[in-house]
OpenMM code with the backbone's topology and positions (N, CA, C; nanometers):
from openmm import Vec3, app, unit

residues = "MET ILE ALA THR LEU SER SER LYS GLY GLN ILE THR ILE PRO ILE SER ILE ARG GLU LEU LEU GLY ILE LYS THR GLY ASP ALA ILE ASP PHE VAL THR THR LYS SER LYS THR ILE GLU LEU VAL PRO THR HIS THR PRO VAL HIS ALA LEU ARG GLY LEU VAL SER LYS PRO LYS ARG PRO VAL THR ILE ALA GLU MET ASP ALA ALA ILE GLY SER GLY GLY GLU LYS".split()
positions = [
    Vec3(-1.1434, -1.5343, 0.8493),
    Vec3(-1.1783, -1.6517, 0.7210),
    Vec3(-0.9694, -1.6772, 0.7679),
    Vec3(-1.0011, -1.8537, 0.7255),
    Vec3(-0.8390, -1.8921, 0.7774),
    Vec3(-0.7753, -1.9557, 0.6477),
    Vec3(-0.6736, -1.9321, 0.6390),
    Vec3(-0.5429, -1.9492, 0.5219),
    Vec3(-0.4641, -2.0468, 0.5553),
    Vec3(-0.4344, -2.1212, 0.5250),
    Vec3(-0.3260, -2.2266, 0.5153),
    Vec3(-0.1869, -2.2144, 0.4698),
    Vec3(-0.0429, -2.1976, 0.5680),
    Vec3(0.0628, -2.1543, 0.4718),
    Vec3(0.1169, -2.2401, 0.4272),
    Vec3(0.1406, -2.2978, 0.2865),
    Vec3(0.1931, -2.4128, 0.2399),
    Vec3(0.3614, -2.4310, 0.2600),
    Vec3(0.4569, -2.5224, 0.2561),
    Vec3(0.5588, -2.5403, 0.2812),
    Vec3(0.6555, -2.4602, 0.1629),
    Vec3(0.5874, -2.3704, 0.1154),
    Vec3(0.6841, -2.3021, 0.0103),
    Vec3(0.5957, -2.1804, 0.0125),
    Vec3(0.5973, -2.1531, 0.1376),
    Vec3(0.5392, -2.0427, 0.1948),
    Vec3(0.4350, -1.9200, 0.0964),
    Vec3(0.3434, -2.0519, 0.0755),
    Vec3(0.2305, -1.9606, 0.0058),
    Vec3(0.0673, -1.9862, 0.0978),
    Vec3(0.0151, -1.8801, 0.0342),
    Vec3(-0.1335, -1.9304, 0.0833),
    Vec3(-0.2343, -1.8981, -0.0629),
    Vec3(-0.3466, -1.9870, -0.0150),
    Vec3(-0.4900, -1.9150, -0.1148),
    Vec3(-0.5465, -1.8504, -0.0233),
    Vec3(-0.5850, -1.7422, -0.1106),
    Vec3(-0.6428, -1.6175, -0.0894),
    Vec3(-0.8137, -1.7032, -0.0978),
    Vec3(-0.9242, -1.6711, -0.0030),
    Vec3(-1.0649, -1.6998, -0.0594),
    Vec3(-1.0969, -1.6738, -0.1491),
    Vec3(-1.1961, -1.6852, -0.2128),
    Vec3(-1.2498, -1.6082, -0.3073),
    Vec3(-1.3333, -1.4951, -0.3023),
    Vec3(-1.3939, -1.5184, -0.1789),
    Vec3(-1.4918, -1.4445, -0.1380),
    Vec3(-1.3622, -1.3018, -0.0639),
    Vec3(-1.2607, -1.3496, -0.0595),
    Vec3(-1.1647, -1.2372, 0.0019),
    Vec3(-1.0907, -1.1939, -0.1672),
    Vec3(-1.0516, -1.2291, -0.2647),
    Vec3(-1.0588, -1.1692, -0.3911),
    Vec3(-1.1438, -1.1111, -0.4881),
    Vec3(-1.2683, -1.1820, -0.4686),
    Vec3(-1.3819, -1.1018, -0.4739),
    Vec3(-1.4214, -0.9372, -0.4331),
    Vec3(-1.4118, -0.9292, -0.3221),
    Vec3(-1.4289, -0.8087, -0.1943),
    Vec3(-1.3375, -0.6891, -0.2789),
    Vec3(-1.1657, -0.7575, -0.2813),
    Vec3(-1.1070, -0.6532, -0.3105),
    Vec3(-1.0800, -0.6693, -0.4903),
    Vec3(-1.1520, -0.7391, -0.5445),
    Vec3(-1.1086, -0.7379, -0.6538),
    Vec3(-1.0319, -0.7250, -0.7311),
    Vec3(-0.9732, -0.8139, -0.7346),
    Vec3(-0.8486, -0.8942, -0.7654),
    Vec3(-0.8104, -1.0574, -0.8235),
    Vec3(-0.7541, -1.0666, -0.8886),
    Vec3(-0.7681, -1.1826, -1.0666),
    Vec3(-0.6130, -1.2206, -1.0235),
    Vec3(-0.6213, -1.3626, -1.0990),
    Vec3(-0.4679, -1.4399, -1.1287),
    Vec3(-0.3982, -1.3001, -1.1765),
    Vec3(-0.2611, -1.2821, -1.1427),
    Vec3(-0.1329, -1.1996, -1.2021),
    Vec3(-0.1486, -1.0535, -1.1281),
    Vec3(-0.2560, -1.0369, -1.0584),
    Vec3(-0.2631, -0.8849, -0.9929),
    Vec3(-0.1432, -0.8541, -0.8596),
    Vec3(-0.0809, -0.7844, -0.8560),
    Vec3(-0.0035, -0.7665, -0.7652),
    Vec3(-0.0750, -0.7335, -0.6155),
    Vec3(-0.0156, -0.7674, -0.5084),
    Vec3(-0.1055, -0.7640, -0.3727),
    Vec3(0.0121, -0.7062, -0.2935),
    Vec3(0.0221, -0.5896, -0.2011),
    Vec3(0.0920, -0.5157, -0.1337),
    Vec3(0.0389, -0.5601, 0.0212),
    Vec3(0.1108, -0.5985, 0.1045),
    Vec3(0.1107, -0.6680, 0.2049),
    Vec3(0.1878, -0.5007, 0.3255),
    Vec3(0.0788, -0.4215, 0.3796),
    Vec3(0.1131, -0.3433, 0.4496),
    Vec3(0.1012, -0.3619, 0.5933),
    Vec3(0.2048, -0.3037, 0.7128),
    Vec3(0.2781, -0.3263, 0.8263),
    Vec3(0.1658, -0.1933, 0.9050),
    Vec3(0.0980, -0.2172, 0.9993),
    Vec3(-0.0388, -0.0598, 0.9966),
    Vec3(0.1175, -0.0818, 1.1974),
    Vec3(0.0502, 0.0494, 1.2215),
    Vec3(0.1570, 0.0537, 1.3762),
    Vec3(0.1131, -0.0523, 1.4676),
    Vec3(-0.0229, -0.0866, 1.4820),
    Vec3(-0.0598, -0.1965, 1.5341),
    Vec3(-0.0326, -0.3413, 1.5347),
    Vec3(0.0918, -0.3278, 1.4260),
    Vec3(0.1384, -0.4678, 1.4053),
    Vec3(0.0488, -0.6048, 1.3271),
    Vec3(-0.0429, -0.5051, 1.2806),
    Vec3(-0.1638, -0.6308, 1.1957),
    Vec3(-0.0835, -0.5873, 1.0552),
    Vec3(-0.1448, -0.6614, 0.9605),
    Vec3(-0.1078, -0.6455, 0.8186),
    Vec3(-0.2209, -0.6650, 0.7470),
    Vec3(-0.2306, -0.5523, 0.6149),
    Vec3(-0.3221, -0.5439, 0.5319),
    Vec3(-0.3037, -0.5904, 0.3988),
    Vec3(-0.3811, -0.6383, 0.3323),
    Vec3(-0.4005, -0.6784, 0.2314),
    Vec3(-0.4354, -0.5814, 0.1335),
    Vec3(-0.3275, -0.4713, 0.0340),
    Vec3(-0.3969, -0.3874, -0.0409),
    Vec3(-0.3854, -0.3825, -0.2315),
    Vec3(-0.4410, -0.4218, -0.2827),
    Vec3(-0.4343, -0.4528, -0.3823),
    Vec3(-0.3841, -0.3137, -0.4894),
    Vec3(-0.2762, -0.3350, -0.6347),
    Vec3(-0.2156, -0.2666, -0.6405),
    Vec3(-0.2471, -0.2808, -0.7652),
    Vec3(-0.3255, -0.2513, -0.8189),
    Vec3(-0.3991, -0.2414, -0.9875),
    Vec3(-0.4279, -0.1136, -0.9990),
    Vec3(-0.4470, -0.0118, -0.8975),
    Vec3(-0.4614, 0.1067, -0.9592),
    Vec3(-0.4237, 0.1914, -1.0156),
    Vec3(-0.4751, 0.2541, -1.1402),
    Vec3(-0.3515, 0.2507, -1.2480),
    Vec3(-0.2727, 0.4099, -1.2015),
    Vec3(-0.1923, 0.4850, -1.2492),
    Vec3(-0.1255, 0.6123, -1.1644),
    Vec3(-0.1684, 0.6978, -1.2548),
    Vec3(-0.2920, 0.7110, -1.3462),
    Vec3(-0.2893, 0.7924, -1.3566),
    Vec3(-0.4217, 0.8365, -1.3111),
    Vec3(-0.4686, 0.7403, -1.1916),
    Vec3(-0.5799, 0.7644, -1.1026),
    Vec3(-0.5347, 0.8156, -0.9900),
    Vec3(-0.3766, 0.8476, -0.9904),
    Vec3(-0.3802, 0.9239, -0.8890),
    Vec3(-0.3310, 1.0777, -0.8712),
    Vec3(-0.3625, 1.1023, -1.0200),
    Vec3(-0.2767, 1.2481, -1.0564),
    Vec3(-0.4409, 1.3363, -0.9568),
    Vec3(-0.3618, 1.4415, -0.8946),
    Vec3(-0.4424, 1.4921, -0.8085),
    Vec3(-0.4507, 1.5060, -0.6386),
    Vec3(-0.3993, 1.3827, -0.6331),
    Vec3(-0.4211, 1.3364, -0.5266),
    Vec3(-0.3716, 1.3794, -0.3760),
    Vec3(-0.2527, 1.4414, -0.4291),
    Vec3(-0.1438, 1.5846, -0.3584),
    Vec3(-0.1398, 1.6813, -0.4100),
    Vec3(-0.2146, 1.7818, -0.3495),
    Vec3(-0.1577, 1.9020, -0.3696),
    Vec3(-0.0349, 1.9883, -0.4015),
    Vec3(-0.0480, 2.0441, -0.4919),
    Vec3(0.1355, 2.1325, -0.5383),
    Vec3(0.1385, 2.1956, -0.4151),
    Vec3(0.2555, 2.2118, -0.3973),
    Vec3(0.3097, 2.3426, -0.2703),
    Vec3(0.2950, 2.4850, -0.3429),
    Vec3(0.2833, 2.5341, -0.2468),
    Vec3(0.2516, 2.7035, -0.3050),
    Vec3(0.4023, 2.7620, -0.3586),
    Vec3(0.5153, 2.6787, -0.2705),
    Vec3(0.6649, 2.7441, -0.2941),
    Vec3(0.7410, 2.6201, -0.2763),
    Vec3(0.7892, 2.6215, -0.3838),
    Vec3(0.9129, 2.4825, -0.3946),
    Vec3(0.9907, 2.4544, -0.2770),
    Vec3(1.0121, 2.3346, -0.2550),
    Vec3(1.0284, 2.2940, -0.1146),
    Vec3(1.2057, 2.2580, -0.1560),
    Vec3(1.2694, 2.3245, -0.0319),
    Vec3(1.4282, 2.2802, -0.0523),
    Vec3(1.4660, 2.1302, 0.0287),
    Vec3(1.5964, 2.1233, -0.0263),
    Vec3(1.6395, 2.0338, -0.0035),
    Vec3(1.6621, 2.0031, 0.1555),
    Vec3(1.6850, 2.0908, 0.2049),
    Vec3(1.6946, 2.0779, 0.3817),
    Vec3(1.5357, 2.0647, 0.4304),
    Vec3(1.4404, 2.1333, 0.3695),
    Vec3(1.3207, 2.0867, 0.4424),
    Vec3(1.2787, 1.9308, 0.4163),
    Vec3(1.3235, 1.9037, 0.3004),
    Vec3(1.2488, 1.7477, 0.2123),
    Vec3(1.3628, 1.6402, 0.3867),
    Vec3(1.4820, 1.7185, 0.3693),
    Vec3(1.5560, 1.6051, 0.4522),
    Vec3(1.4732, 1.6317, 0.5934),
    Vec3(1.4702, 1.7150, 0.6246),
    Vec3(1.3942, 1.7848, 0.7894),
    Vec3(1.2779, 1.6849, 0.8146),
    Vec3(1.1855, 1.6799, 0.6779),
    Vec3(1.0719, 1.5805, 0.6750),
    Vec3(1.0702, 1.4672, 0.7235),
    Vec3(1.1835, 1.4108, 0.6392),
    Vec3(1.2103, 1.2615, 0.6340),
    Vec3(1.2649, 1.2250, 0.7585),
    Vec3(1.3409, 1.3059, 0.8363),
    Vec3(1.4065, 1.2842, 0.9396),
    Vec3(1.2576, 1.2884, 1.0772),
    Vec3(1.1661, 1.3693, 1.0379),
    Vec3(1.0813, 1.3617, 1.1610),
    Vec3(0.9728, 1.2627, 1.1312),
    Vec3(0.9881, 1.2257, 1.0150),
    Vec3(0.8808, 1.1125, 1.0032),
    Vec3(0.7578, 1.1528, 0.8941),
    Vec3(0.8228, 1.2536, 0.8300),
    Vec3(0.6633, 1.3035, 0.7627),
    Vec3(0.5827, 1.4120, 0.8319),
    Vec3(0.5875, 1.3561, 0.9676),
    Vec3(0.4655, 1.4777, 1.0678),
    Vec3(0.5084, 1.6204, 1.0440),
    Vec3(0.3909, 1.6962, 1.0857),
    Vec3(0.4442, 1.8474, 1.1063),
    Vec3(0.4019, 1.9107, 1.2237),
] * unit.nanometer
topology = app.Topology()
chain = topology.addChain("A")
for resn in residues:
    res = topology.addResidue(resn, chain)
    for name in ("N", "CA", "C"):
        topology.addAtom(name, app.Element.getBySymbol(name[0]), res)
């Protein structure tokens, strides 16, 4: 599907895409850039409490030095 950019930098998301994503007026949408330089539209209306348990608790506390090292490596192991 094709959408046209307005002079104000706005686009209209086709109804079939809005229904597929389950978004409605007032919902926030995140534009995520992938490594292949494509853009994904991600609805952000998931309640925070739904994310509970998504990441497991570490077996031991992580040090600041370990956090800095992980950030420096881009989170790779």
